[in-house]
N, C-alpha and C positions, 0 to 999 in steps of 0.2 A: 619599564615592565618585559618580563622576559619572553619567549619567545612561544614557550608551552602555557605560561599563563595569558598571554597574549591569543594564543588559540582558543582558550579556555569562554574567552568575550566574543572572539569575533566570528567564531564557528558555531555558535550557540542557535543563531536565528537559520542558518542553513539547514540544522541538522536537525531541528527541532520541526520547521516547515516539511521537511524529509517522512519525518516519522508521519507527521499527520495525514500526509498524503496519502501514505502506503496504508495510513489504519483506515480509509473507506474503502480499499478493496479487499474484501471480508470474504472468505471461502466459501461463502453462501452464496454470491455472486456467480462463481465458477461452474459451482458445481450444485445441480439441483435437482433435489430427490425427486423420484415419481413415483407414486402408488402402485403397486402389481396390482391387477385382475384377479378375483378371485375366478378359482375352476371351475365356476359354476358360471361365471359369466361370458365365459369363453368357450363353452359346449365341449370344456378336454378335463378330463383331469390332472393336466397341467404336470405330470411325470416326466413326460419326453419333454417339453416347451424350453426353450431357452428365449436368452432376451437379449437385445441388443440397445443400450441406449447414447443417444448422440444429440447433435442440432444438425437440421434438414440443412443440406447446400443444395438441392436441385429436385425441382420436380415435375413429372412428366405427367399429366393429364391422360393424354394417350393411352401411352404404357399400364398407364395404371402403376407406377413408381415414385420413390422417394428417395435420392442420395441422400448418406446421414456420414458424417463425420465419429466417430464413436469417441466418448470420452476416453478411449484408451489411442488414439490414433491413428484408428484402420476408416478403410471406406465401407460402407455396406448398404446394398440398395435394397430398402426395404419393399415388397410389393404385397400390394393393397389388392384383394380377393373382394368377389361379389358377399363372401360370407363377414369380411375383417369388419371386426368394432370397432369403431374409431367414436375415443372420447376427449374432452379436452377439462382439463380439472387445473385449477387455480393457484399456484404457486404456493409452496409449504405446507400443500393438502397431503397426509397420510394415509389415507383410504382414497375411496371412489365416491362414499356420498355427497360428494357436490357435483361430482362428475355430470357435464352432460353430451347428449350426442352431437354430433356435427356427422357433416359430408365430407368424403377426402379432399373437395375444390376449399373447404377453409382451410384447410394445413398451409404455410405459407413461408419462404424463406427466413430460416433466423429462429423458428420455433424450436424445442426441445421434445425430443420422442424418446417414448419408448416402446419396442416392438416385440410381441409373444410370437413364435412362430419355430418352425423345424431350421436352423441354420443348414444351407448347402453346405456340402464338404468339401467345396474349395474358401467355404468361411465369406464369401462374399455374397450373399443374397440371403434372405430370409421369405417365404411370401409368410406372412402375416398372420395371426387369429383375432387379435386386436391392438389396435395403438392407443397410445395413451399421449395426449397433447398438453405441454405449456407452452403460449401464443408468447412470439416473439415480445407482443406490445407489453402482456402482464409480468411477463420478467422485468421487463424493462422497468415498470411502474414499484416494481418487488425488492428492484436493484437503489432505485431512487429513497426508498422510506430507509432499506437500509444503507446507504450513503448516510443519512439523514442522522440516522440512529447510530451510528459509529463516529461523527463530527460530532456529533453530543454528547454521546458519553464513553467513548472511548478510554483508555489510561493506556500508558507506557512507560516500561520501565527494564531495569535487570533485577535476575531475581538474585537476594542475599543470602537467602536462607531456605529451608526447605523442613517443615516438620511433619515427619514419615509416620506419626501415630495422629497427629492431628487431622492428617494434609492441607495442614494450611500454607501461604506462600506468601513470604515474604518479598517485597518489593522495594527494589530503592529507587524513586522517582525523583528526578531532577529539574529546578524548573529557574527561572530566575531569581527566585528568593531563596536558593541551596536547593541540599539534599534533606530528602524525608520516606520515610517507610511506610508503605502502604501494605495493610494486610490481606491477602485475598482466600478467603474465608473456600470450606470445603464444598461442593455441590456435583449431588449425584449428576444433575440434567445439565448440568455446563460440558459442552462440545468443547472439545482441546483436539488442534492440528499442531503440526509440525512441519516446516520447510523441509523438503525434499533437498540434498547435498545438490551442488554445481542446478538448481533450479532458479526458474524465474518467475514463477507460476502458482501462485495458489492453487490452482486447480489442479498444481503437483501436490501439492499438500500432503502429509500422509495423517488419519486417523492417529492421535495418540492419548497417553494416558499421564496423570502423573509419576507414574513409577519413572517415567521416560525423559521427567526433568531433573537439570540440574543446577546448582551455582553458577551464576554469569549468564544462563541462559538472557535472553532477550523477549520478551513478550508485548503482548498488545490484550488488551482485555474490551469484553465488553459486559459493563455491570452497572451497580447501581451501587453508587458510595453509602454509608452510615451519614448521621445527621452530624459527625464531627468529622467527615472525610480522613479516618483512620483505618475503616474495610471497606471490603468489597464481596459484595456477591455477586461471582462471576454467571454469564450467561454463555462466552463464549472468547476462548483463550488460542491465540494464536504465537507459536512458541516457534523459536530457531537460533541457531548459529550462528553467527555475522561476522563479518569483517566490514570497516568500514575504513576505506582509503583514501587517503593524501596521495596525490601524486602529479608527477608531470609528465606525459605525450614525450617520448622519444622517437617512436616509430608509428606509421602506420599502414596496413597494410587491407586493404579493402576486398579484396576478393576472401580471404579469410573471413572479413569481418574481424578482426582483431586488433585492438593497440596493446602501442609495449608502453609503457610505464615506470618511471624512476619512485619506485615508494618514498615518500618526505619520512618516513620516518624508520625505515630501517638501512633507507640507501640500496635496496636491492631492487634488482629489475622484474617486473611484474607483467607475462601478459594477458589482457582482461579483454573477454570474449563477448561480445555485443551483438545483441540478437535482436529477431523481429518484436519479441518481446519484453527488449529489455526500455525502460524509462530514460529518455536522454533530452535534456532540459541545460537552457545556458538563465545563468545568474543575470537579471538586467544590473548595469552599470546602476552605481550607487546616483542617490538623486541630491545633485549640489544645494549646499544651506545656501538661503542669499547672505550678500555681506552682511557683517556685522554692523550694529544701528549703536548708539548711547539714547538715541531720544526714543523717547515711550511712544508707541500709536497708539491713537486713538483710542480711546473706550478700555484699553490697559488689559480685556482679553478681550476673549471670543472664539471662532474657532473661522481659519481662511476656507477656501472653493477646495471640495473632494476631501473633506477630511481632517487635513492639516491644521497643527496652531499654529495661532500668529506667532508668530518674532517680536522680540521685546518684553521685557520685564511689565509685568500688570503693577497695578497700583498698589504701593506697599509690599512690594515682593524684591526679593534682593537678585539682581545681576547672577544667572548662572556663571560659575568658576569654567574659567578654561581649561579642556581636558587634551590631552593626547593620545583619545581614542581612535583607532581609526577606523575609518568609516564602515558603519551597520553595526557599529558595536551601541549606540546610543538606543532610543526608544522614540517611539513616538511614531504618526503616522504620515506617510509621504501621501503626495497629490494622486490623485485617485485610490486610495485607501489602502493600498501598499504599506506593508511596514517597514520603515527606513531603520529599522537593528533589529535587537534582541528580541524576545517578547519579553514582554511587561507582564509585573504581577497582577494577576486577574483576569490578565488577557483568556482569550474562545480559540480554541482550536481552528473554529469556520474560518476566521483570519487567515490563516497559516494557509490552509487547502487550501483558500482561492485564489493565494499568490501561488502557489504551487503549477497550480493550474493556468493563473497567465505568463508561467514563464515561456519562452519562446520555444517550441520543439526544435529539436536539434536533431538532423539528419546523418548517418556515418562521415559522409563527405563534406560535412562542414565544422569534423573535427580537427584540429589544428595542432603542429608540430611546439612542442614547447609553452602550450599554456596549461594551465591549471586546472585541476580537476577533481572531485570528491567520488569515490565509487562505492555503494554499497555491493554486497557481496555477501551469499550464504559459504559457509566452509565450505568446501570441496576438497577433491580426493590429491587434487597436487596444489600444494601450498604456491608454486611459483605460476600458475594460473586461476584464475578465476572468470565469472560466469557474471555478469553486469545484472544485477535487479535494479536498480537506478543509477545514473551521472549525471553530475550536474556538474558543467564547464562555465569556465568565468568567474572563475572561483576567487582571481589576484587580487580585489578589490580589497577582501574580506580578510585575507591571508596577509596583506602589508607587510609588516616589519618583520613578521614569521616566517615570509616568505625567502627575506634576504638571511635572515640568521637562520639557516634551516639544520645548522647544530643545536638550536634549544628545544629542536622539537621532538614532546616524546607524547608519550600516552597512550591510548585508544581511542578514536571518536566514533563512539556507538551511535547508530542511527537513530535507537529504539529505546534510548537513555532517554528519552527528556519529552516531557509533558508536561502539559500545561493546567493550570489548576479551572 
């Protein structure tokens, strides 16, 4: 098996895990719209009022002030007046029909706030006539519901065709069973976002449209399939132009928060910027299979503790043929429920997402020279410099022979190009 084919088998698991891990970080959990109070609700025509939206970072009951980190990245102090109306609304509401009055004392750090008023000349404070609040607890519950929904109904793939007349998108979706086509139906209600260049945050994803999509884009879609699984009615679409880069760390600059890698595809040096928002994980070492035995196990079938199928042939079954596949390229489930190899046909997304969450978190200082990593990033302004969305270290066991035979490495690895049935 040459290096290119080897990579196609050994890295399917890593790529699929990352796809599904990112699929749960949906745009809606980063920025939640807050309904505007009607002018009559705030006792003002509203013509000269401004608004600030962000997360509560500090509260001063004595001074009747709230510190806010705005969605634009600034800092604003919200001044609560005796006449300020404070209302709490559930996440997802688009009007104030379900709003309830609360006291300023019920506002907490981490809550999401919209404040209406007249900004001071220095743009650093706003005496509020109305404050709309979504609580941290309510937002957390909403995120969990959305995360579960994306785990259950998320689809990932690469745009292979666009029909400008019908507004249909044809998606190339890969799984262990091979590549298949999926048609994304037009939907006026579908919300489309696109990752910003050199950005690692979905909060910075920009509202987009069908007109901005192009062949080769990577998509993640929340929606329902039809009965035969060939078409999807989308509710949310996240698009982006991504690079997925295998490399060997050649230098580490802790001061700049950057590493230098040798791109295993292009053989060129690349600078990778790692921010506080970059997801950095280390692939756990492969689980060693027990020594082979020719003696059938008692009962011939069953499942070992932790969900791992028992070793040994079952009654009437033929022994499995020995293969030269590298670690991680097989199927099955290791002890504790961690997949031991590539995704199997019929697998669900939930297991892979759980595995990603179980991967050890890696601090910048724990990265090592000469170790192999995979980097997911957006296409940025400079081809030789990227900002990482995800970094997975310790992938040498999955590269195996391909790492030694680097001359055979080719083709792009697309973290968003694989989804499970």
